[in-house]
C-alpha positions in Angstrom: 82.4 58.8 81.9 85.7 60.7 82.0 88.8 60.2 79.7 91.9 61.1 81.4 95.0 61.7 79.1 98.3 61.3 80.6 100.6 63.8 79.0 103.5 63.4 81.1 105.6 61.9 78.0 105.6 65.3 76.3 109.0 66.8 75.9 108.2 70.1 77.2 110.2 72.6 79.4 112.8 70.6 81.5 111.6 67.3 79.9 112.8 68.4 76.6 116.4 69.2 78.1 116.4 65.7 79.7 115.3 64.0 76.5 118.2 65.8 74.7 120.7 65.0 77.5 121.4 68.8 77.7 122.3 70.2 81.0 120.8 73.6 81.6 123.2 76.3 82.6 121.2 77.2 85.5 118.5 75.0 87.3 115.1 76.5 87.7 114.9 78.9 90.6 118.6 79.7 90.5 117.7 83.2 90.7 119.2 85.1 87.8 118.1 88.6 87.3 119.0 91.4 85.1 119.7 93.7 88.0 121.6 93.6 91.2 120.6 94.5 94.7 122.4 95.7 97.6 121.7 94.8 101.3 122.2 97.3 104.2 121.3 98.5 107.7 120.9 95.1 109.1 119.3 95.0 112.7 118.3 92.2 114.8 116.7 92.8 118.0 115.5 90.0 120.6 111.9 90.4 121.6 111.7 87.0 123.6 112.8 86.5 127.1 114.6 83.6 128.5 111.8 82.6 130.5 109.4 82.3 127.3 112.2 80.5 125.3 112.6 77.8 127.9 108.8 76.9 127.8 108.9 72.9 128.0 105.3 72.0 127.3 104.8 69.8 124.2 102.4 69.8 121.5 102.2 68.4 117.9 105.2 69.9 116.0 107.1 70.7 119.0 106.9 73.0 122.0 104.8 76.1 121.7 107.8 78.3 122.2 109.1 77.0 118.7 106.5 79.0 117.0 107.0 82.3 119.0 108.9 85.3 117.5 112.2 85.4 119.0 113.8 88.3 117.1 112.7 91.1 114.8 115.0 91.8 111.9 114.9 94.7 109.5 117.2 95.5 106.8 117.2 97.8 103.7 117.1 96.3 100.2 118.1 98.7 97.3 117.9 97.9 93.5 121.6 99.0 92.6 121.3 98.0 89.0 120.1 99.6 85.8 117.1 97.6 85.4 113.8 97.4 87.2 113.5 94.1 89.3 112.2 92.4 92.2 113.9 90.7 94.9 112.7 88.2 97.6 115.4 88.5 100.3 116.0 85.7 102.7 117.6 85.9 106.3 118.8 83.0 108.1 119.6 83.1 111.7 121.2 80.5 114.0 120.6 80.7 117.8 123.7 80.0 119.8 124.5 80.1 123.4 126.9 83.0 124.3 129.5 82.3 127.1 
């Protein structure tokens, strides 16, 4: 026999703020850091040709070309601050049709 104790009623972490009706200055995961980072030398190069990109086959989750690498992106991230730190850089690309 197992006894399961449900502890979701404990006021710890964000639940304490909620129970005290306190809005935190920054939400969890906001990305605060004691240092700053600079980004440079962005290069985006296509690696998929038009024929591969137009693959109209179907499978669960969409056409196979949806999961093919279309570009290679490289860039430099430098800690430009006074303290050690880590950065998780994210790059968002949008495909558009050029005239």
